[in-house]
N, CA, C and O atoms as a Maestro MAE file, in Angstrom:
{
 s_m_m2io_version
 :::
 2.0.0
}

f_m_ct {
 s_m_title
 :::
 protein
 m_atom[360] {
  # First column is atom index #
  i_m_mmod_type
  r_m_x_coord
  r_m_y_coord
  r_m_z_coord
  i_m_residue_number
  s_m_chain_name
  s_m_pdb_residue_name
  s_m_pdb_atom_name
  i_m_atomic_number
  :::
  1 25 45.418 67.322 124.433 1 A "MET " " N  " 7
  2 3 46.139 66.209 125.018 1 A "MET " " CA " 6
  3 2 47.480 66.034 124.305 1 A "MET " " C  " 6
  4 15 47.594 66.205 123.092 1 A "MET " " O  " 8
  5 25 48.474 65.691 125.095 2 A "GLN " " N  " 7
  6 3 49.811 65.558 124.526 2 A "GLN " " CA " 6
  7 2 49.973 64.212 123.849 2 A "GLN " " C  " 6
  8 15 49.287 63.237 124.154 2 A "GLN " " O  " 8
  9 25 50.918 64.205 122.912 3 A "GLY " " N  " 7
  10 3 51.182 62.963 122.190 3 A "GLY " " CA " 6
  11 2 52.028 62.016 123.013 3 A "GLY " " C  " 6
  12 15 52.322 62.268 124.181 3 A "GLY " " O  " 8
  13 25 52.399 60.960 122.400 4 A "LYS " " N  " 7
  14 3 53.198 59.931 123.045 4 A "LYS " " CA " 6
  15 2 54.609 60.466 123.311 4 A "LYS " " C  " 6
  16 15 55.193 61.081 122.419 4 A "LYS " " O  " 8
  17 25 55.192 60.251 124.529 5 A "PRO " " N  " 7
  18 3 56.543 60.730 124.801 5 A "PRO " " CA " 6
  19 2 57.566 60.057 123.884 5 A "PRO " " C  " 6
  20 15 57.454 58.876 123.555 5 A "PRO " " O  " 8
  21 25 58.553 60.836 123.488 6 A "VAL " " N  " 7
  22 3 59.582 60.337 122.591 6 A "VAL " " CA " 6
  23 2 60.886 60.204 123.377 6 A "VAL " " C  " 6
  24 15 61.305 61.141 124.057 6 A "VAL " " O  " 8
  25 25 61.515 59.054 123.283 7 A "PHE " " N  " 7
  26 3 62.782 58.821 123.967 7 A "PHE " " CA " 6
  27 2 63.896 59.443 123.130 7 A "PHE " " C  " 6
  28 15 64.068 59.111 121.957 7 A "PHE " " O  " 8
  29 25 64.654 60.356 123.753 8 A "VAL " " N  " 7
  30 3 65.711 61.053 123.021 8 A "VAL " " CA " 6
  31 2 67.088 60.461 123.275 8 A "VAL " " C  " 6
  32 15 68.055 60.856 122.624 8 A "VAL " " O  " 8
  33 25 67.192 59.543 124.188 9 A "GLY " " N  " 7
  34 3 68.459 58.872 124.442 9 A "GLY " " CA " 6
  35 2 69.497 59.794 125.050 9 A "GLY " " C  " 6
  36 15 69.224 60.480 126.035 9 A "GLY " " O  " 8
  37 25 70.668 59.811 124.477 10 A "LEU " " N  " 7
  38 3 71.785 60.587 125.024 10 A "LEU " " CA " 6
  39 2 72.008 61.908 124.295 10 A "LEU " " C  " 6
  40 15 73.082 62.499 124.411 10 A "LEU " " O  " 8
  41 25 71.027 62.373 123.558 11 A "ILE " " N  " 7
  42 3 71.168 63.610 122.787 11 A "ILE " " CA " 6
  43 2 71.409 64.806 123.717 11 A "ILE " " C  " 6
  44 15 72.208 65.686 123.395 11 A "ILE " " O  " 8
  45 25 70.732 64.842 124.852 12 A "ASN " " N  " 7
  46 3 70.933 65.950 125.798 12 A "ASN " " CA " 6
  47 2 72.363 65.980 126.326 12 A "ASN " " C  " 6
  48 15 72.946 67.051 126.489 12 A "ASN " " O  " 8
  49 25 72.922 64.808 126.591 13 A "TYR " " N  " 7
  50 3 74.302 64.756 127.073 13 A "TYR " " CA " 6
  51 2 75.284 65.180 125.990 13 A "TYR " " C  " 6
  52 15 76.280 65.843 126.279 13 A "TYR " " O  " 8
  53 25 75.010 64.804 124.753 14 A "GLN " " N  " 7
  54 3 75.862 65.247 123.646 14 A "GLN " " CA " 6
  55 2 75.821 66.771 123.526 14 A "GLN " " C  " 6
  56 15 76.846 67.403 123.271 14 A "GLN " " O  " 8
  57 25 74.661 67.348 123.707 15 A "ALA " " N  " 7
  58 3 74.518 68.801 123.588 15 A "ALA " " CA " 6
  59 2 75.251 69.520 124.711 15 A "ALA " " C  " 6
  60 15 75.889 70.546 124.474 15 A "ALA " " O  " 8
  61 25 75.171 69.004 125.911 16 A "ILE " " N  " 7
  62 3 75.793 69.696 127.041 16 A "ILE " " CA " 6
  63 2 77.323 69.623 126.970 16 A "ILE " " C  " 6
  64 15 78.007 70.560 127.381 16 A "ILE " " O  " 8
  65 25 77.856 68.517 126.450 17 A "PHE " " N  " 7
  66 3 79.318 68.417 126.348 17 A "PHE " " CA " 6
  67 2 79.876 69.194 125.163 17 A "PHE " " C  " 6
  68 15 81.095 69.309 125.029 17 A "PHE " " O  " 8
  69 25 79.037 69.715 124.321 18 A "ARG " " N  " 7
  70 3 79.459 70.611 123.241 18 A "ARG " " CA " 6
  71 2 79.309 72.078 123.630 18 A "ARG " " C  " 6
  72 15 79.769 72.964 122.909 18 A "ARG " " O  " 8
  73 25 78.671 72.333 124.757 19 A "ASP " " N  " 7
  74 3 78.424 73.708 125.203 19 A "ASP " " CA " 6
  75 2 79.689 74.283 125.832 19 A "ASP " " C  " 6
  76 15 80.252 73.695 126.756 19 A "ASP " " O  " 8
  77 25 80.138 75.447 125.325 20 A "ASP " " N  " 7
  78 3 81.367 76.064 125.825 20 A "ASP " " CA " 6
  79 2 81.230 76.531 127.274 20 A "ASP " " C  " 6
  80 15 82.183 76.432 128.048 20 A "ASP " " O  " 8
  81 25 80.070 77.032 127.641 21 A "VAL " " N  " 7
  82 3 79.869 77.511 129.013 21 A "VAL " " CA " 6
  83 2 79.962 76.343 129.999 21 A "VAL " " C  " 6
  84 15 80.572 76.475 131.060 21 A "VAL " " O  " 8
  85 25 79.369 75.219 129.656 22 A "PHE " " N  " 7
  86 3 79.441 74.052 130.534 22 A "PHE " " CA " 6
  87 2 80.871 73.551 130.666 22 A "PHE " " C  " 6
  88 15 81.309 73.200 131.762 22 A "PHE " " O  " 8
  89 25 81.600 73.515 129.555 23 A "LEU " " N  " 7
  90 3 82.984 73.039 129.614 23 A "LEU " " CA " 6
  91 2 83.857 73.970 130.451 23 A "LEU " " C  " 6
  92 15 84.712 73.505 131.204 23 A "LEU " " O  " 8
  93 25 83.649 75.278 130.324 24 A "GLN " " N  " 7
  94 3 84.411 76.227 131.147 24 A "GLN " " CA " 6
  95 2 84.060 76.064 132.624 24 A "GLN " " C  " 6
  96 15 84.942 76.115 133.481 24 A "GLN " " O  " 8
  97 25 82.780 75.869 132.924 25 A "ALA " " N  " 7
  98 3 82.368 75.658 134.317 25 A "ALA " " CA " 6
  99 2 82.962 74.363 134.868 25 A "ALA " " C  " 6
  100 15 83.376 74.319 136.026 25 A "ALA " " O  " 8
  101 25 83.007 73.321 134.060 26 A "ALA " " N  " 7
  102 3 83.599 72.057 134.504 26 A "ALA " " CA " 6
  103 2 85.090 72.219 134.766 26 A "ALA " " C  " 6
  104 15 85.610 71.672 135.739 26 A "ALA " " O  " 8
  105 25 85.791 72.972 133.898 27 A "LYS " " N  " 7
  106 3 87.222 73.221 134.114 27 A "LYS " " CA " 6
  107 2 87.448 74.009 135.397 27 A "LYS " " C  " 6
  108 15 88.363 73.704 136.162 27 A "LYS " " O  " 8
  109 25 86.617 75.024 135.635 28 A "ASN " " N  " 7
  110 3 86.754 75.821 136.854 28 A "ASN " " CA " 6
  111 2 86.528 74.978 138.099 28 A "ASN " " C  " 6
  112 15 87.247 75.122 139.087 28 A "ASN " " O  " 8
  113 25 85.532 74.096 138.057 29 A "ASN " " N  " 7
  114 3 85.271 73.235 139.208 29 A "ASN " " CA " 6
  115 2 86.407 72.247 139.434 29 A "ASN " " C  " 6
  116 15 86.757 71.957 140.578 29 A "ASN " " O  " 8
  117 25 86.977 71.735 138.365 30 A "LEU " " N  " 7
  118 3 88.106 70.816 138.492 30 A "LEU " " CA " 6
  119 2 89.319 71.532 139.086 30 A "LEU " " C  " 6
  120 15 90.017 70.982 139.939 30 A "LEU " " O  " 8
  121 25 89.561 72.752 138.633 31 A "LEU " " N  " 7
  122 3 90.664 73.540 139.183 31 A "LEU " " CA " 6
  123 2 90.453 73.817 140.671 31 A "LEU " " C  " 6
  124 15 91.392 73.736 141.463 31 A "LEU " " O  " 8
  125 25 89.229 74.141 141.041 32 A "LEU " " N  " 7
  126 3 88.914 74.367 142.447 32 A "LEU " " CA " 6
  127 2 89.102 73.092 143.261 32 A "LEU " " C  " 6
  128 15 89.606 73.138 144.384 32 A "LEU " " O  " 8
  129 25 88.705 71.970 142.707 33 A "LEU " " N  " 7
  130 3 88.861 70.684 143.384 33 A "LEU " " CA " 6
  131 2 90.329 70.361 143.630 33 A "LEU " " C  " 6
  132 15 90.668 69.729 144.630 33 A "LEU " " O  " 8
  133 25 91.192 70.789 142.728 34 A "ILE " " N  " 7
  134 3 92.623 70.533 142.887 34 A "ILE " " CA " 6
  135 2 93.265 71.539 143.838 34 A "ILE " " C  " 6
  136 15 94.118 71.171 144.646 34 A "ILE " " O  " 8
  137 25 92.862 72.806 143.748 35 A "CYS " " N  " 7
  138 3 93.530 73.870 144.500 35 A "CYS " " CA " 6
  139 2 93.168 73.909 145.983 35 A "CYS " " C  " 6
  140 15 94.017 74.254 146.806 35 A "CYS " " O  " 8
  141 25 91.958 73.572 146.337 36 A "VAL " " N  " 7
  142 3 91.538 73.682 147.738 36 A "VAL " " CA " 6
  143 2 92.382 72.797 148.661 36 A "VAL " " C  " 6
  144 15 92.846 73.298 149.686 36 A "VAL " " O  " 8
  145 25 92.609 71.513 148.363 37 A "PRO " " N  " 7
  146 3 93.468 70.728 149.265 37 A "PRO " " CA " 6
  147 2 94.899 71.272 149.343 37 A "PRO " " C  " 6
  148 15 95.525 71.213 150.401 37 A "PRO " " O  " 8
  149 25 95.411 71.795 148.242 38 A "ILE " " N  " 7
  150 3 96.757 72.363 148.259 38 A "ILE " " CA " 6
  151 2 96.803 73.583 149.178 38 A "ILE " " C  " 6
  152 15 97.744 73.740 149.956 38 A "ILE " " O  " 8
  153 25 95.793 74.443 149.090 39 A "MET " " N  " 7
  154 3 95.752 75.628 149.953 39 A "MET " " CA " 6
  155 2 95.601 75.240 151.417 39 A "MET " " C  " 6
  156 15 96.164 75.905 152.286 39 A "MET " " O  " 8
  157 25 94.860 74.187 151.706 40 A "VAL " " N  " 7
  158 3 94.700 73.738 153.088 40 A "VAL " " CA " 6
  159 2 96.031 73.231 153.635 40 A "VAL " " C  " 6
  160 15 96.375 73.509 154.784 40 A "VAL " " O  " 8
  161 25 96.772 72.498 152.831 41 A "VAL " " N  " 7
  162 3 98.076 71.993 153.268 41 A "VAL " " CA " 6
  163 2 99.034 73.150 153.514 41 A "VAL " " C  " 6
  164 15 99.759 73.146 154.509 41 A "VAL " " O  " 8
  165 25 99.051 74.144 152.621 42 A "ILE " " N  " 7
  166 3 99.928 75.303 152.806 42 A "ILE " " CA " 6
  167 2 99.551 76.066 154.075 42 A "ILE " " C  " 6
  168 15 100.426 76.478 154.836 42 A "ILE " " O  " 8
  169 25 98.252 76.254 154.302 43 A "ALA " " N  " 7
  170 3 97.810 76.950 155.512 43 A "ALA " " CA " 6
  171 2 98.192 76.163 156.764 43 A "ALA " " C  " 6
  172 15 98.585 76.754 157.770 43 A "ALA " " O  " 8
  173 25 98.081 74.858 156.710 44 A "LEU " " N  " 7
  174 3 98.463 74.024 157.848 44 A "LEU " " CA " 6
  175 2 99.964 74.126 158.125 44 A "LEU " " C  " 6
  176 15 100.375 74.220 159.282 44 A "LEU " " O  " 8
  177 25 100.770 74.108 157.085 45 A "LEU " " N  " 7
  178 3 102.213 74.247 157.273 45 A "LEU " " CA " 6
  179 2 102.575 75.602 157.871 45 A "LEU " " C  " 6
  180 15 103.423 75.684 158.759 45 A "LEU " " O  " 8
  181 25 101.938 76.661 157.390 46 A "LEU " " N  " 7
  182 3 102.195 77.975 157.960 46 A "LEU " " CA " 6
  183 2 101.758 78.051 159.416 46 A "LEU " " C  " 6
  184 15 102.436 78.670 160.235 46 A "LEU " " O  " 8
  185 25 100.642 77.433 159.740 47 A "ALA " " N  " 7
  186 3 100.192 77.414 161.127 47 A "ALA " " CA " 6
  187 2 101.176 76.650 162.014 47 A "ALA " " C  " 6
  188 15 101.443 77.054 163.146 47 A "ALA " " O  " 8
  189 25 101.705 75.562 161.501 48 A "ILE " " N  " 7
  190 3 102.696 74.791 162.272 48 A "ILE " " CA " 6
  191 2 103.962 75.619 162.468 48 A "ILE " " C  " 6
  192 15 104.539 75.622 163.555 48 A "ILE " " O  " 8
  193 25 104.400 76.324 161.417 49 A "PHE " " N  " 7
  194 3 105.583 77.176 161.550 49 A "PHE " " CA " 6
  195 2 105.379 78.234 162.621 49 A "PHE " " C  " 6
  196 15 106.283 78.498 163.414 49 A "PHE " " O  " 8
  197 25 104.200 78.839 162.651 50 A "LEU " " N  " 7
  198 3 103.943 79.872 163.647 50 A "LEU " " CA " 6
  199 2 103.833 79.293 165.050 50 A "LEU " " C  " 6
  200 15 104.274 79.912 166.017 50 A "LEU " " O  " 8
  201 25 103.251 78.120 165.159 51 A "TYR " " N  " 7
  202 3 103.066 77.514 166.480 51 A "TYR " " CA " 6
  203 2 104.388 77.011 167.053 51 A "TYR " " C  " 6
  204 15 104.650 77.179 168.244 51 A "TYR " " O  " 8
  205 25 105.207 76.405 166.229 52 A "GLU " " N  " 7
  206 3 106.454 75.807 166.708 52 A "GLU " " CA " 6
  207 2 107.544 76.837 166.935 52 A "GLU " " C  " 6
  208 15 108.568 76.524 167.542 52 A "GLU " " O  " 8
  209 25 107.347 78.052 166.461 53 A "ARG " " N  " 7
  210 3 108.306 79.139 166.610 53 A "ARG " " CA " 6
  211 2 109.694 78.728 166.116 53 A "ARG " " C  " 6
  212 15 110.694 78.833 166.827 53 A "ARG " " O  " 8
  213 25 109.709 78.263 164.884 54 A "ILE " " N  " 7
  214 3 110.995 77.924 164.286 54 A "ILE " " CA " 6
  215 2 111.773 79.207 164.002 54 A "ILE " " C  " 6
  216 15 111.246 80.311 164.145 54 A "ILE " " O  " 8
  217 25 113.010 79.049 163.605 55 A "ARG " " N  " 7
  218 3 113.850 80.219 163.347 55 A "ARG " " CA " 6
  219 2 113.216 81.076 162.244 55 A "ARG " " C  " 6
  220 15 112.882 80.575 161.171 55 A "ARG " " O  " 8
  221 25 113.058 82.354 162.520 56 A "GLY " " N  " 7
  222 3 112.452 83.268 161.569 56 A "GLY " " CA " 6
  223 2 110.937 83.320 161.645 56 A "GLY " " C  " 6
  224 15 110.292 83.817 160.722 56 A "GLY " " O  " 8
  225 25 110.360 82.823 162.716 57 A "TRP " " N  " 7
  226 3 108.896 82.784 162.813 57 A "TRP " " CA " 6
  227 2 108.308 84.184 162.870 57 A "TRP " " C  " 6
  228 15 107.153 84.383 162.494 57 A "TRP " " O  " 8
  229 25 109.086 85.162 163.335 58 A "GLU " " N  " 7
  230 3 108.583 86.534 163.372 58 A "GLU " " CA " 6
  231 2 108.319 87.055 161.956 58 A "GLU " " C  " 6
  232 15 107.371 87.806 161.729 58 A "GLU " " O  " 8
  233 25 109.158 86.652 161.020 59 A "ILE " " N  " 7
  234 3 108.981 87.075 159.628 59 A "ILE " " CA " 6
  235 2 107.703 86.459 159.062 59 A "ILE " " C  " 6
  236 15 106.928 87.142 158.393 59 A "ILE " " O  " 8
  237 25 107.481 85.174 159.329 60 A "TYR " " N  " 7
  238 3 106.247 84.526 158.882 60 A "TYR " " CA " 6
  239 2 105.028 85.222 159.484 60 A "TYR " " C  " 6
  240 15 104.049 85.494 158.789 60 A "TYR " " O  " 8
  241 25 105.102 85.502 160.767 61 A "GLN " " N  " 7
  242 3 103.985 86.129 161.455 61 A "GLN " " CA " 6
  243 2 103.708 87.521 160.891 61 A "GLN " " C  " 6
  244 15 102.554 87.895 160.684 61 A "GLN " " O  " 8
  245 25 104.760 88.277 160.647 62 A "THR " " N  " 7
  246 3 104.596 89.624 160.098 62 A "THR " " CA " 6
  247 2 103.977 89.580 158.705 62 A "THR " " C  " 6
  248 15 103.055 90.339 158.409 62 A "THR " " O  " 8
  249 25 104.478 88.702 157.858 63 A "THR " " N  " 7
  250 3 103.943 88.631 156.493 63 A "THR " " CA " 6
  251 2 102.509 88.118 156.461 63 A "THR " " C  " 6
  252 15 101.759 88.454 155.544 63 A "THR " " O  " 8
  253 25 102.120 87.327 157.423 64 A "LEU " " N  " 7
  254 3 100.748 86.821 157.448 64 A "LEU " " CA " 6
  255 2 99.761 87.851 158.005 64 A "LEU " " C  " 6
  256 15 98.634 87.954 157.520 64 A "LEU " " O  " 8
  257 25 100.180 88.609 159.018 65 A "PHE " " N  " 7
  258 3 99.235 89.512 159.680 65 A "PHE " " CA " 6
  259 2 99.276 90.942 159.157 65 A "PHE " " C  " 6
  260 15 98.387 91.731 159.476 65 A "PHE " " O  " 8
  261 25 100.275 91.296 158.368 66 A "LEU " " N  " 7
  262 3 100.367 92.650 157.837 66 A "LEU " " CA " 6
  263 2 99.171 93.030 156.965 66 A "LEU " " C  " 6
  264 15 98.698 94.160 157.088 66 A "LEU " " O  " 8
  265 25 98.655 92.173 156.103 67 A "PRO " " N  " 7
  266 3 97.477 92.562 155.320 67 A "PRO " " CA " 6
  267 2 96.246 92.860 156.178 67 A "PRO " " C  " 6
  268 15 95.366 93.602 155.742 67 A "PRO " " O  " 8
  269 25 96.167 92.308 157.367 68 A "TYR " " N  " 7
  270 3 95.038 92.598 158.254 68 A "TYR " " CA " 6
  271 2 95.210 93.939 158.967 68 A "TYR " " C  " 6
  272 15 94.222 94.579 159.326 68 A "TYR " " O  " 8
  273 25 96.436 94.361 159.172 69 A "LEU " " N  " 7
  274 3 96.702 95.585 159.913 69 A "LEU " " CA " 6
  275 2 96.732 96.826 159.033 69 A "LEU " " C  " 6
  276 15 96.386 97.914 159.494 69 A "LEU " " O  " 8
  277 25 97.132 96.689 157.800 70 A "LEU " " N  " 7
  278 3 97.255 97.848 156.922 70 A "LEU " " CA " 6
  279 2 95.942 98.584 156.684 70 A "LEU " " C  " 6
  280 15 95.952 99.814 156.713 70 A "LEU " " O  " 8
  281 25 94.813 97.918 156.452 71 A "PRO " " N  " 7
  282 3 93.571 98.667 156.240 71 A "PRO " " CA " 6
  283 2 93.184 99.523 157.439 71 A "PRO " " C  " 6
  284 15 92.630 100.609 157.265 71 A "PRO " " O  " 8
  285 25 93.462 99.059 158.644 72 A "ILE " " N  " 7
  286 3 93.141 99.839 159.843 72 A "ILE " " CA " 6
  287 2 93.968 101.125 159.847 72 A "ILE " " C  " 6
  288 15 93.454 102.197 160.164 72 A "ILE " " O  " 8
  289 25 95.231 101.014 159.501 73 A "THR " " N  " 7
  290 3 96.100 102.182 159.444 73 A "THR " " CA " 6
  291 2 95.650 103.167 158.368 73 A "THR " " C  " 6
  292 15 95.631 104.378 158.591 73 A "THR " " O  " 8
  293 25 95.295 102.644 157.216 74 A "VAL " " N  " 7
  294 3 94.851 103.502 156.109 74 A "VAL " " CA " 6
  295 2 93.564 104.230 156.486 74 A "VAL " " C  " 6
  296 15 93.433 105.423 156.216 74 A "VAL " " O  " 8
  297 25 92.630 103.543 157.095 75 A "VAL " " N  " 7
  298 3 91.373 104.182 157.510 75 A "VAL " " CA " 6
  299 2 91.655 105.256 158.557 75 A "VAL " " C  " 6
  300 15 91.054 106.330 158.517 75 A "VAL " " O  " 8
  301 25 92.554 104.979 159.486 76 A "GLY " " N  " 7
  302 3 92.910 105.980 160.493 76 A "GLY " " CA " 6
  303 2 93.513 107.225 159.870 76 A "GLY " " C  " 6
  304 15 93.180 108.340 160.271 76 A "GLY " " O  " 8
  305 25 94.395 107.052 158.894 77 A "LEU " " N  " 7
  306 3 94.989 108.206 158.222 77 A "LEU " " CA " 6
  307 2 93.947 109.000 157.439 77 A "LEU " " C  " 6
  308 15 93.957 110.230 157.464 77 A "LEU " " O  " 8
  309 25 93.066 108.315 156.758 78 A "ILE " " N  " 7
  310 3 92.029 109.005 155.980 78 A "ILE " " CA " 6
  311 2 91.121 109.813 156.898 78 A "ILE " " C  " 6
  312 15 90.807 110.965 156.596 78 A "ILE " " O  " 8
  313 25 90.700 109.232 158.004 79 A "PHE " " N  " 7
  314 3 89.834 109.962 158.929 79 A "PHE " " CA " 6
  315 2 90.570 111.119 159.601 79 A "PHE " " C  " 6
  316 15 89.962 112.144 159.911 79 A "PHE " " O  " 8
  317 25 91.871 110.961 159.827 80 A "SER " " N  " 7
  318 3 92.614 112.086 160.398 80 A "SER " " CA " 6
  319 2 92.677 113.248 159.415 80 A "SER " " C  " 6
  320 15 92.627 114.406 159.829 80 A "SER " " O  " 8
  321 25 92.785 112.958 158.117 81 A "TYR " " N  " 7
  322 3 92.756 114.039 157.114 81 A "TYR " " CA " 6
  323 2 91.370 114.663 157.018 81 A "TYR " " C  " 6
  324 15 91.249 115.874 156.829 81 A "TYR " " O  " 8
  325 25 90.334 113.857 157.145 82 A "ILE " " N  " 7
  326 3 88.959 114.375 157.041 82 A "ILE " " CA " 6
  327 2 88.637 115.285 158.218 82 A "ILE " " C  " 6
  328 15 88.031 116.340 158.030 82 A "ILE " " O  " 8
  329 25 89.030 114.898 159.424 83 A "PHE " " N  " 7
  330 3 88.637 115.638 160.623 83 A "PHE " " CA " 6
  331 2 89.660 116.678 161.066 83 A "PHE " " C  " 6
  332 15 89.532 117.219 162.164 83 A "PHE " " O  " 8
  333 25 90.666 116.977 160.255 84 A "GLN " " N  " 7
  334 3 91.617 118.048 160.616 84 A "GLN " " CA " 6
  335 2 90.895 119.379 160.658 84 A "GLN " " C  " 6
  336 15 89.771 119.517 160.174 84 A "GLN " " O  " 8
  337 25 91.562 120.350 161.245 85 A "LEU " " N  " 7
  338 3 90.962 121.680 161.342 85 A "LEU " " CA " 6
  339 2 90.662 122.263 159.961 85 A "LEU " " C  " 6
  340 15 89.627 122.898 159.761 85 A "LEU " " O  " 8
  341 25 91.559 122.046 159.023 86 A "SER " " N  " 7
  342 3 91.300 122.522 157.657 86 A "SER " " CA " 6
  343 2 91.027 121.320 156.731 86 A "SER " " C  " 6
  344 15 91.378 121.338 155.552 86 A "SER " " O  " 8
  345 25 90.401 120.291 157.285 87 A "GLY " " N  " 7
  346 3 90.124 119.085 156.524 87 A "GLY " " CA " 6
  347 2 88.903 119.197 155.643 87 A "GLY " " C  " 6
  348 15 88.277 120.253 155.552 87 A "GLY " " O  " 8
  349 25 88.577 118.113 155.006 88 A "VAL " " N  " 7
  350 3 87.460 118.076 154.060 88 A "VAL " " CA " 6
  351 2 86.123 118.320 154.761 88 A "VAL " " C  " 6
  352 15 85.266 119.017 154.218 88 A "VAL " " O  " 8
  353 25 85.936 117.775 155.925 89 A "LEU " " N  " 7
  354 3 84.651 117.909 156.624 89 A "LEU " " CA " 6
  355 2 84.447 119.298 157.191 89 A "LEU " " C  " 6
  356 15 83.329 119.811 157.202 89 A "LEU " " O  " 8
  357 25 85.522 119.907 157.661 90 A "ASN " " N  " 7
  358 3 85.380 121.244 158.255 90 A "ASN " " CA " 6
  359 2 85.435 122.258 157.150 90 A "ASN " " C  " 6
  360 15 85.337 123.458 157.409 90 A "ASN " " O  " 8
  :::
 }
 m_bond[359] {
  # First column is bond index #
  i_m_from
  i_m_to
  i_m_order
  :::
  1 1 2 1
  2 2 3 1
  3 3 4 2
  4 3 5 1
  5 5 6 1
  6 6 7 1
  7 7 8 2
  8 7 9 1
  9 9 10 1
  10 10 11 1
  11 11 12 2
  12 11 13 1
  13 13 14 1
  14 14 15 1
  15 15 16 2
  16 15 17 1
  17 17 18 1
  18 18 19 1
  19 19 20 2
  20 19 21 1
  21 21 22 1
  22 22 23 1
  23 23 24 2
  24 23 25 1
  25 25 26 1
  26 26 27 1
  27 27 28 2
  28 27 29 1
  29 29 30 1
  30 30 31 1
  31 31 32 2
  32 31 33 1
  33 33 34 1
  34 34 35 1
  35 35 36 2
  36 35 37 1
  37 37 38 1
  38 38 39 1
  39 39 40 2
  40 39 41 1
  41 41 42 1
  42 42 43 1
  43 43 44 2
  44 43 45 1
  45 45 46 1
  46 46 47 1
  47 47 48 2
  48 47 49 1
  49 49 50 1
  50 50 51 1
  51 51 52 2
  52 51 53 1
  53 53 54 1
  54 54 55 1
  55 55 56 2
  56 55 57 1
  57 57 58 1
  58 58 59 1
  59 59 60 2
  60 59 61 1
  61 61 62 1
  62 62 63 1
  63 63 64 2
  64 63 65 1
  65 65 66 1
  66 66 67 1
  67 67 68 2
  68 67 69 1
  69 69 70 1
  70 70 71 1
  71 71 72 2
  72 71 73 1
  73 73 74 1
  74 74 75 1
  75 75 76 2
  76 75 77 1
  77 77 78 1
  78 78 79 1
  79 79 80 2
  80 79 81 1
  81 81 82 1
  82 82 83 1
  83 83 84 2
  84 83 85 1
  85 85 86 1
  86 86 87 1
  87 87 88 2
  88 87 89 1
  89 89 90 1
  90 90 91 1
  91 91 92 2
  92 91 93 1
  93 93 94 1
  94 94 95 1
  95 95 96 2
  96 95 97 1
  97 97 98 1
  98 98 99 1
  99 99 100 2
  100 99 101 1
  101 101 102 1
  102 102 103 1
  103 103 104 2
  104 103 105 1
  105 105 106 1
  106 106 107 1
  107 107 108 2
  108 107 109 1
  109 109 110 1
  110 110 111 1
  111 111 112 2
  112 111 113 1
  113 113 114 1
  114 114 115 1
  115 115 116 2
  116 115 117 1
  117 117 118 1
  118 118 119 1
  119 119 120 2
  120 119 121 1
  121 121 122 1
  122 122 123 1
  123 123 124 2
  124 123 125 1
  125 125 126 1
  126 126 127 1
  127 127 128 2
  128 127 129 1
  129 129 130 1
  130 130 131 1
  131 131 132 2
  132 131 133 1
  133 133 134 1
  134 134 135 1
  135 135 136 2
  136 135 137 1
  137 137 138 1
  138 138 139 1
  139 139 140 2
  140 139 141 1
  141 141 142 1
  142 142 143 1
  143 143 144 2
  144 143 145 1
  145 145 146 1
  146 146 147 1
  147 147 148 2
  148 147 149 1
  149 149 150 1
  150 150 151 1
  151 151 152 2
  152 151 153 1
  153 153 154 1
  154 154 155 1
  155 155 156 2
  156 155 157 1
  157 157 158 1
  158 158 159 1
  159 159 160 2
  160 159 161 1
  161 161 162 1
  162 162 163 1
  163 163 164 2
  164 163 165 1
  165 165 166 1
  166 166 167 1
  167 167 168 2
  168 167 169 1
  169 169 170 1
  170 170 171 1
  171 171 172 2
  172 171 173 1
  173 173 174 1
  174 174 175 1
  175 175 176 2
  176 175 177 1
  177 177 178 1
  178 178 179 1
  179 179 180 2
  180 179 181 1
  181 181 182 1
  182 182 183 1
  183 183 184 2
  184 183 185 1
  185 185 186 1
  186 186 187 1
  187 187 188 2
  188 187 189 1
  189 189 190 1
  190 190 191 1
  191 191 192 2
  192 191 193 1
  193 193 194 1
  194 194 195 1
  195 195 196 2
  196 195 197 1
  197 197 198 1
  198 198 199 1
  199 199 200 2
  200 199 201 1
  201 201 202 1
  202 202 203 1
  203 203 204 2
  204 203 205 1
  205 205 206 1
  206 206 207 1
  207 207 208 2
  208 207 209 1
  209 209 210 1
  210 210 211 1
  211 211 212 2
  212 211 213 1
  213 213 214 1
  214 214 215 1
  215 215 216 2
  216 215 217 1
  217 217 218 1
  218 218 219 1
  219 219 220 2
  220 219 221 1
  221 221 222 1
  222 222 223 1
  223 223 224 2
  224 223 225 1
  225 225 226 1
  226 226 227 1
  227 227 228 2
  228 227 229 1
  229 229 230 1
  230 230 231 1
  231 231 232 2
  232 231 233 1
  233 233 234 1
  234 234 235 1
  235 235 236 2
  236 235 237 1
  237 237 238 1
  238 238 239 1
  239 239 240 2
  240 239 241 1
  241 241 242 1
  242 242 243 1
  243 243 244 2
  244 243 245 1
  245 245 246 1
  246 246 247 1
  247 247 248 2
  248 247 249 1
  249 249 250 1
  250 250 251 1
  251 251 252 2
  252 251 253 1
  253 253 254 1
  254 254 255 1
  255 255 256 2
  256 255 257 1
  257 257 258 1
  258 258 259 1
  259 259 260 2
  260 259 261 1
  261 261 262 1
  262 262 263 1
  263 263 264 2
  264 263 265 1
  265 265 266 1
  266 266 267 1
  267 267 268 2
  268 267 269 1
  269 269 270 1
  270 270 271 1
  271 271 272 2
  272 271 273 1
  273 273 274 1
  274 274 275 1
  275 275 276 2
  276 275 277 1
  277 277 278 1
  278 278 279 1
  279 279 280 2
  280 279 281 1
  281 281 282 1
  282 282 283 1
  283 283 284 2
  284 283 285 1
  285 285 286 1
  286 286 287 1
  287 287 288 2
  288 287 289 1
  289 289 290 1
  290 290 291 1
  291 291 292 2
  292 291 293 1
  293 293 294 1
  294 294 295 1
  295 295 296 2
  296 295 297 1
  297 297 298 1
  298 298 299 1
  299 299 300 2
  300 299 301 1
  301 301 302 1
  302 302 303 1
  303 303 304 2
  304 303 305 1
  305 305 306 1
  306 306 307 1
  307 307 308 2
  308 307 309 1
  309 309 310 1
  310 310 311 1
  311 311 312 2
  312 311 313 1
  313 313 314 1
  314 314 315 1
  315 315 316 2
  316 315 317 1
  317 317 318 1
  318 318 319 1
  319 319 320 2
  320 319 321 1
  321 321 322 1
  322 322 323 1
  323 323 324 2
  324 323 325 1
  325 325 326 1
  326 326 327 1
  327 327 328 2
  328 327 329 1
  329 329 330 1
  330 330 331 1
  331 331 332 2
  332 331 333 1
  333 333 334 1
  334 334 335 1
  335 335 336 2
  336 335 337 1
  337 337 338 1
  338 338 339 1
  339 339 340 2
  340 339 341 1
  341 341 342 1
  342 342 343 1
  343 343 344 2
  344 343 345 1
  345 345 346 1
  346 346 347 1
  347 347 348 2
  348 347 349 1
  349 349 350 1
  350 350 351 1
  351 351 352 2
  352 351 353 1
  353 353 354 1
  354 354 355 1
  355 355 356 2
  356 355 357 1
  357 357 358 1
  358 358 359 1
  359 359 360 2
  :::
 }
}
């Protein structure tokens, strides 16, 4: 049978606030809490720029969609090298 429970008070909280891993995790969460609304506002502004077609909107559109298009091009080039007559597969 177990003995009488002992009240430890705030000792657990003191221990957790001295833990480096907990403090780093708290800092990371705070940074995320600050950065997410900023990123949402930036994304909203870019979406408005693209929708309103302000001067230079083609440049905004190109810079936003180019990272999505480049991997397709790279994969196409790699497969063309693989399937050539004297390619790696043949």
